[in-house]
N, C-alpha and C positions, 0 to 999 in steps of 0.2 A: 501492499502499501504505499501509496503517495500523501504526505501532508502539501497543504496547504490552505489559506486562506481565501476569502472573499471582505473586500469593503470598499467601503463610500465614502462620501467626501465628514462623515461620521470620524473619520480614524483619516487621519491629515498626513498620518505618522504612525508606519507599523516597522516590527522587525521580520526582517527576511531572514535570521539563521535559524534553516531545521528545514525552509519551504521548498519544496520543488517547484509549487506549482501559484499563481493568483489572480483571482478575479476581481476587476472595480469596472464597476459600476461607471459606467459615459453617458445614456443619458434617461429620462425620465419623459413619459407623455412629449409632447411637439414641441417643447420649451426651455428645460430643462438638460445644461450640460455642468456637469461636476466639477467643481474653481477646480479641485484640486487633480485631477487625471492627468494632467501631462508628465505633476511629479511623483505622483502615483504610477505612474506605468515605470518612469523613472528608476525608480528605486526597483521595481521588478527585476527590469531586465541589467542591470547593473550587476544583480545579485546571479542572474542566467535564469531564473525561475520562467516556465513558461506562462506565458501573459490570456490572461483570459480577458473579457468586455462583457458587462449584461447588462441590455435596458428595461425597465421597471412600465410595464405595460399597461395602459390604461387603455378604456373601449374605446372602439371608433375611432378613421381612420388610418387604420394599419396598415395599409401601399407607405405613408404620410411618416408611420411611425417608424415602418423597415430603413425607409432613407434619411430619418432623420438619424436614426444609431450610425449604418455603415459610417452616415460624414461623419462622424464628432470618434466615431472611436479609428485610432489607427489601421491602417492594411499594411499585416508583415505577417507574409508565412507562419503559418504556423502558433497563430495566434486563435481562440479560442472567442463562441459569438455565444450568448443566452439570450437569453428571456426569461423575466420573472416574473411569474404568475402567479399572482396573489392579487386580494383583495389591497385596493390602494385607501390614502388620509379618507377620500370622499365614503369610506364603507358597500363601493358597485366593486365591480372587476370587470377584467374583457371574459366575453365569452369565449367553449370550446373553439369554436368557427374562428372566432381572432385571433387566440393563441395558434392555433395551427396555421393562419395565412400567415400570420408575423413571421414563424419559423419559414414557411416556402416562402416567405416575400425575401428573408434574409437572406435564402440560400440560394436562391436566384441572383440577386447583386454581389453576391459574395461566395462563389461557389468556386471556388479555393478556401474554405473554411467551413470547419465542424462547428456545427450548429444546435445544443442544448437544449433543452428545458427548464428552467429553475421550475420546482414549490416545493411543498410544503404536506408531508403523509396525508392531511387531511383533505387538499385539494388533489391531492391523485388518487384520496378514492374514494373521496364525496363530490367532486365536480370536476374533473375529467371525465370524459364519456366516450374520447377516441383511440386514446393513449398513446398518442403523436406525441413524439418526443426530440422530431427530430434525429439526428445523427446520436443522438446520448441523452439519458434523464440523471440528471444532477436534484436529488432526493434532501428535503432537508426533516428530519428527525431526530430525534434528541436524546439519543441512546448508544450504547455502547459504539465507536469505528466500526464504519463497515459493516455494522450487522442491521441497518435498515428494516422496517416492520411492511415490507413488506414482498410481491410474485415478483414485479416484476421486474429487469435486467434491472441495471442503474451503472453508471461511467463514475457516477461523483456523490460523497456522503456529508453531508454540510451536519455535524454531530453533536456542537456545541458551538450557544451565541456569548458564551462566558470565557474572557474577556472580551472577545470579537468572538466572529464568525470563523469556526475552523472546520476545515472540507477534509477528505482521505480522497482518492482516487483508485477504483481501482485497476490500477498499470504497475509493471512488474521494476520499473525506472523510468526516470524524466524522461530517457531517451522514446524508449514506447510510448510517451506520454505524447514527447512532440512526435514520433512519428507519425504515430495516429492522429493526431493533429493537424498534420499537412496532405491529407488524405492519400 
């Protein structure tokens, strides 16, 4: 198992010791860009971590959100892309169809990058009706690392949010993750 974290603007600084990968929130909806994105990417790349970007999905204007995301996430061979599908601050969420359309739109816009679905166990079991996760499922379930309570195959498991979001990836080495990420 590989170790990583996912960060947003709330973690302007983070330690990369012992990390193999870092996911960074790039965008949300059609108007938000993480103000610490460039420095967070630099920190992760300087530590030779595999870098991923995620977009917090809102309902509506899916193609516009996909374009906004890829226009604001740097484009580098081997970078991972993900959609964060959960309830937003207004208590709403994108539908299954919107989630699936977003993943397909990002894959169309960035055909050489892997695109993953991030969601928590509750969403996966109670809201998802298509089981479409693009190139892989990144599941949040706060249980022992590498043991999410789902039957579906997964690539990344977020197992805690203390003191920040910590993840493991089901790959034998950083090179194997990077090879997979490059398609």
